[in-house]
LOKE-782377 format. One record per residue (C-alpha): residue in one letter; x, y, z. Coordinates in steps of 0.05 Angstrom, whole numbers, plus 5000, padded with zeros to 4 digits. Example, Ala and Ser with C-alpha at 12.3 -4.5 7.8 and 13.67 -1.06 7.14 Angstrom:
A524649105156S527349795143
***
This chain:
M369852334596M369951784648H373751144647K368950574634L371650074685N372250464749L369351134733I375851514746P376652134702A381352014644E385052674660F387052374727L389851754694N393652164642E396452624696R398752034738G402151734677K405652384662K408352414733R411151714728Q414251884661R417452524689F420152134748F422951594702Y426452124658A429252474719F431851814746I435151644680A438352334677F440852264748L443651574734T447051824671A450152404709V452851944763L455851464712L459052034673L461952304738L464951624754V467851544684F470852244684T473752144753R477051494731I479751824668Y482352414707G485951944755E489251564698V491352224666C494452464731K498051804739L500851844669R502852564678N506652384742E510251814706L512052284648E514752794696E519052264730V521752024663D523152744643R526752864710Q531052244698L532652454627N534753144650F539252814702Y542652384650R543152944600S546753374651A551252794671V553452634599G557353274593P564653304575G569252984626R563852574661D564851854683L560351464636E562050794669R559351044736L553251324701Y551950674665S552550264730D547850754764L542850664708Q543349904714E542249944789R536050374779R533349894728R534549304774I530949654832T524949844788S524549144758N524648844828L519049314848A515249174784T515448424796H512748524867K519048274902S519948454974T523349075001W525449235071S520149775078S514649265067Y517848795118I518449355169Q511149515158E509248785170I513348785234M509749405258K502949085243S504648445278S506848765344P501648735399E499249385430K503049295495I509849235460L514149845450L519149725393L525750075407S529449885343I529349445282D536549305259I537449025190G543848665172D546748405108G544047765078G536947865101S537947805176G535048275227V534148415301I528048715335R529149035403G523549275448T520149285516S513748965541P510048955607D509248195602N512647615568L506247355537S506047955489V513147785467A511047065454R504947315415M509447765373I514147185357E508246765334N505647345291L512447435259R512746695242R506146755204I508947305158D510647055089G518147085076F520247075150V524246455170G528346305231V524446755278K527246635348L527946975415G534847245428F533747415501I528547695548K530047985616L525948345669E528349035689T525749055760E526349805770K522049945709G517649335714L518549185639F521448605600T526948785551F527548315492E531048165426I527947765370Y532347505313F529547365244Q531747185174V528247405110Q527546895055G529347084984N534047645004D536847724933A530848164919I531648594980E533949304973N537449635032
***
């Protein structure tokens, strides 16, 4: 039987429709498989995260169970528990820690600068010591440090040229704002 409009055999039209339908079903199956894979990956990640948290809680419980034996200092244990809670609550409220500040310092240093030390004092003060082939890199680093949130009082301590090495040695002083949340 021929199609009336364009004289194409009806079998050809039916076969072409079946191919489109098979392709559509294959596409839907593929899309479903990808979505299921994404969902299961997300669920697996959450389960692993929860398992790690449970293991950490179990480890802490075992520590405190072993510490609460006869003759143990419960006052020391209680103050240790309070300190741990304070640290975790500071981390949970996204307050700053020295490790995040050190990471920001490392990011802000230009490529030419070699950091020798980062000394951290009490009260949120710190000193950065390093060397640089030119003094412009030191100035750029000071400007970068001033742009970091939480850094105040960034100033150059000294810079001197070591003629035998051809390098500038420098010290930069800084103060961290909100140091009550900082953990040493």
